[in-house]
N, C-alpha and C positions, 0 to 999 in steps of 0.2 A: 625318354621322357618327352612328351609333346609340349608344344608351346602353350597350349591351353592349360595343361597341368601346371606348368611353371608359373603362369599368371595367377592361377588359383592359390598356389603356395605363397606367392609374393603378396597376394591380397589378404590371406589369412594370417600371415606372420605378425603384422602389427596388432591384430585382434588377440592373438594368443599371448603376445607380450603384454598387452594391456590387461588381459585377464590375470596373468601371473602377478603383475604389479598390484592389482586390486586385491587379489587373494593374500598378498604379503602385507599390504598396507591396512586393509579393513580391520583385522583383529586388533592391531595396534591403535588405530583410531577409536575403535569401540571401547577398548580398555582405558584409553586416555579420557574419554568422555565419562565413563563410569567412575573413574578416579576423581575427576573434577566435581561430579555430582555428589559423590560420597563426602568429599571434603567440605563442600558448601553446606550440605545438609547437616552433617555431624557438628561442624564448628558453629553453624548457625543455631542449631538447637541448644548447644551448651552455652553459647553467648547469650541467647534469649533467656536462659535459665539463670543468668548472672554469674556464670563460671568465668573466672579470670585466669589466664594462662601465665605462668611465670617463665616457662620455657616451651617453645613450640607454638602451634602445632607444626610439625615437620613430617614430610613423607618418610615412611619407614617400611619395614617388612616384618609382618607378624610371623614369628618363628614357631609358635605352638604353645600349648598349655599341657603340662605333663599329665594332668588328670584325664585328658582326652585320650591318652595313649598314643604310641608311635604310629599305629596303623590307621587311626581315625583322625589324626591331625590334618587340618587344612591350613596351609600356609598361604600368605598372600600380601599384596601391598595394602598399606593402610596409613594411619597417622599415629604419631607418638607425641604426647604433651605432658607437661607437669603443671599442676595447679599448686596452690598453697597447702592443700591437704592430701593430694593423691597423684598417682601415675595413671594416665589413660592411654590405652593402646587399642587401636581399631583395626579391623580388616574390612576391605571394600567389598570383596566378593567371596563367598556370601557374606553379607553385611553382619558384623558383630563388633561388640565393644567390651572391653574389660577395664574395670576401674579398681585399682588397688590402693587403699589408703596407706599413708606412710607408717601408721601404727601397725598395720598388718605385715609390712615388709621386714624380713629377718636377715636378709643378706643380698648383696649384688655381686655378680661375677661376670667377668669378660671371658668368654671361651669360644673355641673354634667349632665345637659341635654341640648340637642339641637335638634330642629325639631322633638320632640316626642321620641327621642332616649336617654335612660339613660345609664350612665356609672358608675359602682361601683368602679373599680380599677383605671383607668386613666381618668381624666376629659378632657373635650373639652377645647381647646383654641379657643375662639370665637373672631374674628376680625371684628369690625364694620368699614365700609369704605364707601366712596362716589365715584361712578364712573359714569361719564356722567350725573352728577346732581342727580343721583338716589342713595339712601341709601340702603345698603345691608349688610349682615353678612355672613361670611364664617367660618367654624369650622374644626378643625383637632385635632388629638391626637398624641402625641409622648411620649416616655418613660420619658425623663427628662423635663416634662412639665413646672415646675416652672422656671427653667433656660431659657427655650425657651420663655416663656411668658415675663419674665423680659427683656431679650435681645431684643425681638421684640418691646415691649413698649418703651424701651430706644432708639432704632434705629429710631422709628417712632415719638419719642418725644410726647407720649400720656400717659394717665394714665392707670394703671393696676388695675383691680378689681378682687379680689379673692372671688368668690361666691360658691366655692366648699365646701360641707360639708364632711369633712374627717371622 
């Protein structure tokens, strides 16, 4: 190896490392920006419409909607909140929101799997509900899952089942 080749390698190494750092950091930065924008837009729209939150909004993970099917479900980060009348769950990318009134909710379950996805750390809160005569289930994950599940079941006046194996 010549001295010139060695100098070229030494000159390119910092650029390669910088490129690797940018490739690692850029998607995380873009997702964080998308998340902040989603939260500001969603919460802002609902607050402007006069919606008052009794719990949340907190960051969560949308786990899916059973009627979408296991193969078509798009999971992702979003928001979870309770109002006086309903549960609201959003997904940031692609943007979507689900609003389930407490009257529609028929049961709340804490479970480790939903639509083929398993969770070892934080279980899914699965909400069984009826909308337009059709039964469906929606799942989401939040950090303080036990309190959220209890509060949701109490607000909807339904039973809470804990099927999560800790």
